[in-house]
N, C-alpha and C positions, 0 to 999 in steps of 0.2 A: 286548648282553643282549638275551634274549630277552624275546616277550611270551607268553602265558597269556591263551590264548580268555577270552575269559568270555562263556559258552554261557548264552542262556536257557532260565529255569524254566515252566515252563507248568502253571499254570493249571488245574482244573475245571470243569464244567460246568453249576453247578440253580438252578433257578428265576429263570435273566434275570440272575444277578450271575457273576464268576469268583473266586470264594476258594481261597484257599489249604486242600488240606490239614489235615479238625480233627486227626490225628496224626505233620502238621506231616512225614511221614518224604518221601523221592524214588530213584523211585530214575531210573541213569543211561540212554538209550534210544543204544546201542551197534549201528553197520552194520560190518559188516565191522574190527572190529578198533578204532574209534574212536568214542570218545564225541561224540553229534553235540547230548544234549542232554540236564536232566534232567526227566520226569515224576515229576508225583502221586502217592505210593503209597496207593492211596483207603482209608480204615480201614469199620468199622462201620456207624461213626456221621455216618460224610460218604450213605455208599449212604439211612439212613433220613433226612437230610437230601432226599434227595433227592426218595422215597418219599411224601416231606407234603408239599415242591411239587409234588412228578407229581399228588398226590390232590387239592388247591384248585382247580391247570389242570384239570381231567380236565374238569367240570360244563360248563362255559364252552366250554370247545373239541368234546367234544359238541356242543355247543346252537347251536353261532356254523354260519351258511349251510351246506351243500354250495359255495355260490356260494363266499364266503368265499376258507372251505378251498385251492379250489383254485389262490385269488388271493394265499393266501398263503404256495401249495406253490412257484407258476409264482415269485415274486419272491427266493425261494433262490435258483433257475435262475439267477435276472440275477444277484442276488448273486456267485456263483459267476463264472459269465462275462465275471465283473466284472477276479476273480481270477486270471484261467485261466491268470496266467504261474510265479503264486508258490504251485500245488499242485501245479506240472509237474517245474514248483523244487521243492517235496520230498518229492515223488516217489523226482524223480533221484535226492537226495539217501540214501533209500531204499535205493534200489540195483537201479529199476526206469527203463533206457532211455527214451534223450528219444522216440521214438518213440509207445511203449507209455504213456511215462507220460499223452502230450495225447492217444492215445487214451480213457485212462480219464479224464480228466478235462473231453471233449467227452459220453460213454454218463454220463453219474452226472451233467450238465446236462441232456441229456434225461432220462435216466433221474426225470427229479423229477421233469419236462413231462407223467410218459407215467401218475406216477400222480398229478398237478394236471387234469388232463385226465381220467381215473377218481371224481374227486371226489361228481357231481352226479350220478354213472350209474352209478357197485355199486348203489342202493340201486335198481332196475330193476331190473340183472339177478338179486337172490336173491329180490326181493318173489316173494309169491304170492296171491291172491286160489285159498282156499280153500268143496271144494263142500262143506255139510253139508247133513243132513236137518231144518231145522228154518227157522222164519220170523231166519233169525240172515243179518247179512253174516261173515262170518273171512277173515283174512286176515294175512297175516306178515307185516313187514318184519325187514331184517336191525338192529339199535344195538351202537353203543362194548362190547370185553369192559372196558374203561377203559383201571388204571394193568397200562403190558409189563411186565417186570427183562430186560432182550436181556444176552447173550452174544453180541458179536458178531467179525465173521466174525474167526483171525487169518495167515489169508492174503492177504486184500483189506485195504491201508489206509483207500483211498475206496470206491473199488463201491461193496462188497457190502457196507460202515457206510451208506452213502448210498441203498440198493434197500432194507436195511430200517424202516429210518427214516420213509424214506420212505413205507414200504405202512402201515405203522404205527398212522400220524396223518390218512393220508388216509381215514383209517378211524376219525375219534371222537377214540384211545386221546392218553395220551398216552404214555412212555415214561421210563428211564431205561438207561445204557450204560454198560454195562462195555469200553471199548473195545478193540483188538488192542492188547499188550502190547506187543510187538517190533516193528509198530506201525503207531501210537499218535498218531503227526506231523501226518496227518497229521487227522484226528479233536479231534484240538486245535482247531484250526483249522478246521475246520468250525463247529468250534461260536462261535468267534465269526462265520463269521458269518449262521450263525438270530443269531447278536443283534442282525442288524444289518434285520434283514429281515422285518421283523411278526409272526412265529413268538411270541405270547403266550408269556411269562415260567413254566417250568416245566415246560409243555408238550415240550422236550422237555431230561432234563439227561442230561452226558457228565463218564462220571468214567473210570480209565484205575485199575491197578495187576494186583495177583494174582491172577487166578479163581478160583482154590487157592482161597486164606483168605478168598473175598466169595462161595465158592459156597453157603453154608450159607445164607445173609442175604436170597439172591439168593430159595432159595428155599422159606424160610423163611418167609419176610416176610407177614404175617394180611393186609399191607392192596393189596399185590401181586391183580393179577388175570392176572395170566400171566410164563408166560417161552418164556422163543426164545432153544436153545442150536443153537449152527449150528459145529457142528461132529462130530466121531467118536467120541468116547468114552465108549466102552463106559460106565465107571467113571464117569463124571460124569455122564450119562445115565442113567445106572444113582438114580446117588444124587438128582438132579433129579427123580423120578418119584414117587422114595420119599417124599421130604420137602411136595411139592406136596401129597396127598393130604391132607393138614392140613387143608386150607385146601377142595377140588376143586379148586386153581389148576390151568389150561389150561398142560399145556406141549406147545412149538412145537419138533422140532427139523428143519433145513432143511444139510443137507450145505455143507462149507464150498468151495465149487467154483471152476468158472469161470463169472464173475460178466459174462465181457463175452458170456454164451449169456444169451434171448433169450426163453428161462421166466424167466430171472429178471423175469418184462415182465407178468405173470398178473393181476385183476383179484384171485385162489385167493390171490394170497398177504394183501388185503386181508379176505379172507373168513376167514379160518383165528384173525382176531382179535374176529370178528363176535360174536353172539349174537341168538337167534329169538324176536321178538319178539313171541304169535297174541293177536290182540282180534278178542274175538267182540260184534258191536252190532245189536243188537235190528232187523229194519224187519219191513214190515207187507208183507205175498202179497200182487200184486198180478195174478197171474200169471191166467193162462185157464179160469182153474178155476170163471171167477164173481168174487173177488175183486174187489171196486173200494176208487174215497177213500174 
């Protein structure tokens, strides 16, 4: 009598917990005509719950010191380093050669450390003191945009996902991520890494499911401050841009390209989700024109 294999049914990741999808729906993850796991087919309600968790976490995350965010991103890299073999195995299961899988996991760890290093440096790069006429001190500094909804790369299971998440949270934002529909295995496992890496619940939320089904809610939700779309589907980009107008949501489009390229290691990816705050502060003029204390 042949044995029926028991496939794991993965949960989603919201607010630091692993709930089942509210819809009760699942879809098979199929690789080379073989079902390797079952994934939650997330609903609009799941997305709304994730946005609430992200919003609740955003203030606390943004107000952590840059050094503390640096430590937490570094801790994610440490935990991922300890689970390298598992991620290599999962990438192989999804059709990647062992050599490329090892390279992808190694670079994912390195990329987390790269963005950890920028946590306490990007503000120095993008801040400025502005020359003004008058007895004022005028300066501009970058601040987090807020809650970012992310359509993850569809062609990259781990490295693309890590690149987008790291660049967003390094700048004090929180995010709700819809993983690649047919390459979701590493995304849900990466959620387990986050849950054991000192990342406060709600800072990163990971859903699995269908882009088309959730597109309208991602782009139109009033409590989402920005949306990141990784891909080149012109119809999706146009719809996202149209829906985002209603609450002036920032829309960022990134190519779903070769994430092994060094161009994905850049402080500009952090700056994409920063707002510039300018402050005026009155001062006493003590220049050589005779003014004094």
